[in-house]
N, C-alpha and C positions, 0 to 999 in steps of 0.2 A: 504494500500500500504506500503510495506517495502522498505525504502530507503537504498541506498548502505552503508551509514554511520552506519545504524542500524545493518547490517550484520557484519560489521567490529567490532563495539563495542561489539556485542554479543560474539565475539571470544576473547575478551580481559578482561573478567570478572575475570580471575584468577590472577589479579594483586597482588603485594606483600602486605601482611597483614599490618594492622595498627601497629604503634610503639608507645611507651610511649612518652609523650611530654618532651623534655629536660628541665632541670631546668632553662636554660638561656633564654628560649622563653617566652615572656609575654603571659599569658593565654588569655588576651583580643584579641590577634592576631591569636588565634587558630581557624581554621574553618574546618569542616568535608567536604572535597572536594576530590573526586576521579577523577583524570585526565582521566583515561581510561574508567570509567563506571559510571560517576556521574549521580544521579537520575534526575538532572535538564535537561539533554540532552533529555531524553524521554518526560519529562513534557513540554518542550518548543517545541518539534518537530524537533529539530536539535541541533548539538553540538554548533554552533555559537549562536543560540537562548538561549541555556542553559548557555553559558558564559555571555550573557547579563543579564540573570536572576540571575546568581551568583553575578554579580556586583550590581544589584538592591537589592539583599538580604543582602549583607554584606557591601556594600559601595565600594568606590574606594580607593585602597591603596595597601600595601604589607602585606600578611598574611602567616601563616604557617599551613600546614595540616599534620596529622599523617599518611595519606594514602601513599602507595607505598614507604615505607621506610622513610617517613618524608621529606618534602621539603617546601621551600618558593615559593610563586607565587604572581604575580602582576595582578591587575585588573584595573590599571589606565594608560592611554596613556602617560601622561606627566611624570609620575614616570618611566615608561619603557624607555623613551628617556633619562632620567637622568641616570638610571642604565646602559644603553647600552654604555654610555660614561665613565664608571668607571671600566676599565679592571684591575686596580690595586686591586679592591675588588672582582669583579665578573669575574672569569677566565673561558676561554673556555676549558682548560685542565681538563681531568678527570671529564667530565660533563655528562657522560652517564646517561640516565634516563629511568627506575630505575637504580640506581648505580650498575655497575658491580664490582665484586671483583678484587682487585689489580689495576695495572696501565693499563689504557685503551690503545688500539692501536692508532696510529697517523693517523688522517684523515685530512690532510691539504687541504684548509685553515680553515675549519670550527672549528676545535678544537685547533687552534693556537692563541696566544695572540699577540698584537702589540709588536714590529714591524714585527714579523715573518708573521703575517697574510697577510700583504700587499705583502710581497715577494712571497708568494705562490698564492695569489689571482690574481696578474697581469698576470702570464702565462695563467691561465684559462680564464681570460677576453680576452686575445689575441686569444685563441682557439675559443672563441665564440664572436668574434668581430662583430660589427654591419653589416659590409659588408658581412661577411661569413653567418650570419643568414639571411640577406636580400636576398641573392642569393637563399635561400631555399624556399622563400615565394611562388613562383609559384608552386613548387612541393607540398608544404603543402596544398595550396588551392585546387589543383587538387585532392589530396587524400581526403581532407575534403568533396569535392563534391561527390566523389565516395562513401564514407561511407554514406552520407546523402541520395543519390539516392537509395541506397540499402534498406533503411528503410522508405523512404518518404511515399510510398503508403500504408503502413501498418496501419498508424494512431496512432501507439504507438510502443515503443521498450524499451529494457533495455539500456538506454543511456550509462551507464558506460561500459557495456560489448561490445556494438556494435559501439560506437564512441569514448568515452572518453579514453578508454584504448588503442585501436589499433592506433589511430592517433598520439599522442605524443610518444608512445613507439616505433613504427616502425621508426618514424623520428629520434628519439634519437639513436636507435640501429644502424641505418645506419650511423649517424654522428660519432659514436664511433668506428664502424667497428666490431660490434657484429653480431652473427649469428641470423638473424631474424626468422629462423625456430624454435628457442627456446623461442619465445615470451612469451608463457604461463608460462613456467618454470621460466623465468627471472622475470616476474611480481610477481610470488609467493615469490621469494626471496626478492623483494623490499618491499612487504607487511610485510614479516617476520622481516625486519629491524626495524620496528616501534612497534614490539610486546613488552609487558612488561616482558615476559619471557626471561631472560638473555641468556639461552642456545639456544633458538630458534633464537634470534637475532644474537648471535655469530656464529651459524652454517651458517646463511645467508651470513655473512661477509666472512667466510671461503670458501663457495661455489663460491662466486664472485671472490675471489682471485685466486682460482684454475682454474676458467674459463678464467680469464684475462691474467695470466702469460704466458701461451703458445702463446697467441696473441701478447703480447709484444715481445716475442722471434722471432715470425714470422716477426714483423715489424722491428726488429733490422737487420734482414737479407735482408728485402726488404720493403721500405717505401710505404705506400698507402695514398690516400687522405682521412684520417680520423683523429679523435682526438688522438687516441693512437700513431700514427706516429708523430703528432704535439708535444705531450708531450715528446717524446724521443729526440726531437730537441731543447726543451726548457731548460733553466738553472735557477738555484737559487744560489745566491752568487758566480757566475762565474763557476759553475760546473753543470754537468747534474744531473737530479733527480736520487737518488738511488732507488733500487727496493722497499724498504719499503715506500718511498714517493709516488712512482707510484701506489703501492697497495692501499694506503690510498686515493689518489685522485680518483682512479677508483671506489672504493667503495662509496665515497661521491657522485660522479657524477651518479653512478648507481642508488642509492636511490632517488636522486633528479629527474633524468630524467624519471624514471619508476614509480614514485609515486606522486610527488608534482604536476606535470602538470595535471595528471589524475584527482586529487582531485579538482584542480582549475576549470577545464572544467565542472566537474560534478556539483559543486556548482553554477557556472555561469548559466548553463542551467536550473537548478532547480529554480533559482531566476526568469529567464525569463518565465518559465512555469507558475509561480505564479503571474506574473505581466503583464497581457495582454496590459495594457496601455503603458508600456515600449516597448513591442514588436512593437506596432503600431508606436510609436515615432521613433524607430530605423529604421523601414522600410521606414518611410517618410523622415528621416534625417540620411542617412547612414554615413555622415561625423562624426556623434557622436559615431560611433562604437568604435574607438580607446579609446575615453574618457570613454565609458562604460566598456571596458576591464580594464582600470585603476581603476575604481570605484569598480568593483566586486573583484579585487585583494585586494583592501583596506578593503572592507567589509568582505570578506571571506578568509583572510590570512590562509595559511595552514602550513607554516613552523613553527616548534615549538622547536627551539634550547634551550637547558638548559645551565646553568652556575653553576660552583662550587663556593661556597662562601668561600673566603679566610678567614683565622683566623683574628680576630680583632673585633672591634665594627662596626656594620652595621649602617651607618648614616641614612638610610632610615627608620629604626625602633627603633634605640637606643638599640637594643639587641646585646649581644655578638654573634659572628658568628663562625661557625666551618665548616670545609670541609666535615663533615659528614651530614650536613644539606644542602639539594639541593634546588636550586631556579630555577623555570621554567619560562621562558619568556612567558607570556600569549599573544603571538602575535595574536591569533585568536580573542581575545577580545580587546586587547589594540590598534589594528589598528584603532579602532573607538575612535575618540577624546572625551574628557569629555563632550563637548557640543553637541555631536552627539546623536541621538536617533533612535530607530528602526522605528519610524514613519516619519523620515526626508525624503523629496523628494530625489529621487535617485541621482541627480547630485549636489544637494545643497552643501553638505559638501565638495566635491571635489573642487568645484569652490571657496569655501571660503578659500582654501589653506590648508586643512587638510593633514597632513603627513600620509604616509602609511608605516607600518612596516611589512616586510615580511621575511627578512633575518637577520642573527645575528647582523650585524652592525647597524641595524635600518634604512638602506638605501634601496631604491627600485631599484637601478641600479645593475650593475654587470652582470656576465655571466648568472646567473639564471633568472634575471628579463627580460633581452632581449629575452632569449629563450622562456620564458612563454608567453610574449606578441606576438611574431611572430607566435607562434602556436595557440594563442587564436583568433587573429583578423580574419584569414581566415575562421575559423569555424563560427564565428558570421556573417561574410559577406556572406559566401556561404549559410548559413542557411536562411538569410534574402531573398536571391534571389530565393530560392527553397522551401520556407516554405508553400506558398499558404495559405490555411486556418490554423488557429491555431491548434496545436496538443498538 
């Protein structure tokens, strides 16, 4: 069986070649790790399993790899939390990975540093406020049921193609005010945004801007009940957003809404498919479903923001740092605490108070977190009530 992640990884094997190890990097910290196509992914059977294997092979800490242009990466949960609270050293600006030439475009709030980050994040949090997302739950549940009913009697399906992609993407496109008839095309753009090829990635950003700008013009003439209209009425520093800021926020939301939730749903269902005991427990105790959603988000984090390392001495390693050396937050591995293990009971770590790292700030809240949860709970609940025998 070929998993969805394997299809994606097979398309990303043309990553940037190895580079020489800079003189300021301690050779003891150099590890041959390819973020886009590391051999451990296939050996472990999944990217998350591969990252667990990476930590087992090299230990927990911060390391440097010559792959993909050369960059630092973290394999330790506690170190990640420490680094996430050091914006004076690890900047969100010019942190594209692999690095793009020149100054990167502005995508607030993701690639802005404090205090600018909060000023841009708050309007987006208002756009996806709990009440607004909660009002969608009935429609999300109904759509989830419709998708499940369409495949239930088959006994098998391509979950990504038939459920994980259409559910969050159609909901997100309606929220934003995008044309749902272009669903497949938009999904291709979102996938392209995470490609290692800088030109492919850049073209996806351009395509998204060209699509969104006419919609913003339409909303300026006539507001609608969508996020584009909401952003036109929001302000930063007492002024409306300019077009460059609107472009950046739209691109950031586009990638998050059309890719992140799809991956979260896919990894969630894969875990359930491989854990019949957990299926039985959630059917018997449906009140545990929200907690199960929280735990799979922690175990299978999918957001992978990078940071550019500012010049100076990096206290986490004792090495000199340069903006030419890129550091990747290993969120998919580091959401698992140092005391966590692959064999731990499903709910044990969560109840012990383990933190979950999914987004750049190291926090699980915010617009993206609320949206992911609301779109995840109805799928699990609807699946529980309609699953019958295990599939």
